[in-house]
C-alpha positions in Angstrom: 11.4 -0.5 26.0 11.4 -1.8 22.7 11.0 0.9 19.5 7.7 1.4 18.4 6.6 0.0 14.9 7.7 1.9 11.5 4.4 -0.1 10.7 2.6 2.7 12.7 4.5 5.5 12.0 2.5 8.0 9.7 4.5 8.3 6.8 4.5 4.6 6.6 0.4 4.4 6.8 -0.2 7.2 4.5 2.0 5.1 2.0 -0.8 2.5 2.2 -3.9 4.0 1.9 -3.1 5.1 -0.8 -2.6 2.1 -2.0 -6.1 1.4 -0.7 -7.2 4.2 -2.3 -6.5 3.4 -5.3 -8.3 0.3 -4.9 -11.4 1.3 -4.0 -11.1 3.6 -7.0 -10.7 1.2 -9.5 -14.0 -0.8 -7.5 -11.6 -4.2 -6.4 -11.5 -6.0 -3.4 -9.4 -7.4 -1.2 -9.6 -10.9 -3.5 -9.4 -9.2 -7.1 -6.2 -7.9 -6.1 -4.7 -10.7 -4.4 -5.5 -12.7 -7.4 -4.0 -9.8 -9.0 -0.7 -10.2 -7.5 -1.2 -13.8 -7.3 -1.5 -14.1 -3.7 -3.2 -14.8 -0.6 -6.0 -12.0 0.3 -5.0 -12.6 3.5 -1.8 -10.9 2.5 -3.5 -7.7 1.3 -5.7 -8.0 3.8 -2.6 -8.0 6.2 -1.1 -5.7 5.0 -4.0 -3.0 4.1 -4.8 -3.3 8.5 -0.3 -2.0 9.0 0.2 -5.9 10.3 2.7 -6.2 7.9 5.1 -4.2 5.7 5.3 -3.8 1.6 9.4 -3.9 0.9 9.6 -2.2 -2.9 9.4 -4.4 -5.2 5.7 -4.9 -3.3 4.8 -1.4 -3.9 5.7 -2.1 -7.9 4.6 -5.0 -8.7 0.9 -3.7 -6.2 0.7 0.2 -7.9 0.9 -2.8 -11.4 -2.0 -4.7 -10.3 -4.0 -1.3 -9.9 -2.8 0.0 -13.5 -1.3 2.7 -11.6 2.7 4.5 -12.3 5.0 3.8 -9.0 6.9 7.4 -9.3 4.0 9.2 -9.5 2.7 7.2 -6.5 5.5 7.6 -4.4 5.9 10.6 -5.5 1.8 11.6 -4.4 2.6 9.9 -1.5 5.3 12.0 -0.3 4.2 15.4 -1.3 1.4 14.4 1.3 3.6 13.9 4.0 6.1 17.4 2.9 2.7 19.2 3.4 2.8 18.3 7.0 
């Protein structure tokens, strides 16, 4: 039996949910974020649906596109996970 996907882990979902919340706070659509990233809208959609994993370089690009501090955003996710 294959190991469960890390895309389904609560910690990864919290990570992506933080990025989605940032996008919503800025009032950006997936298409607008994709344009800022130089990618297709489906890239954003698949990431937000937990169908593809963001690597650290992509996380950095997303936070910059969302006008956010990557260190602060990662710390916020870590703190939320620590609270359980």
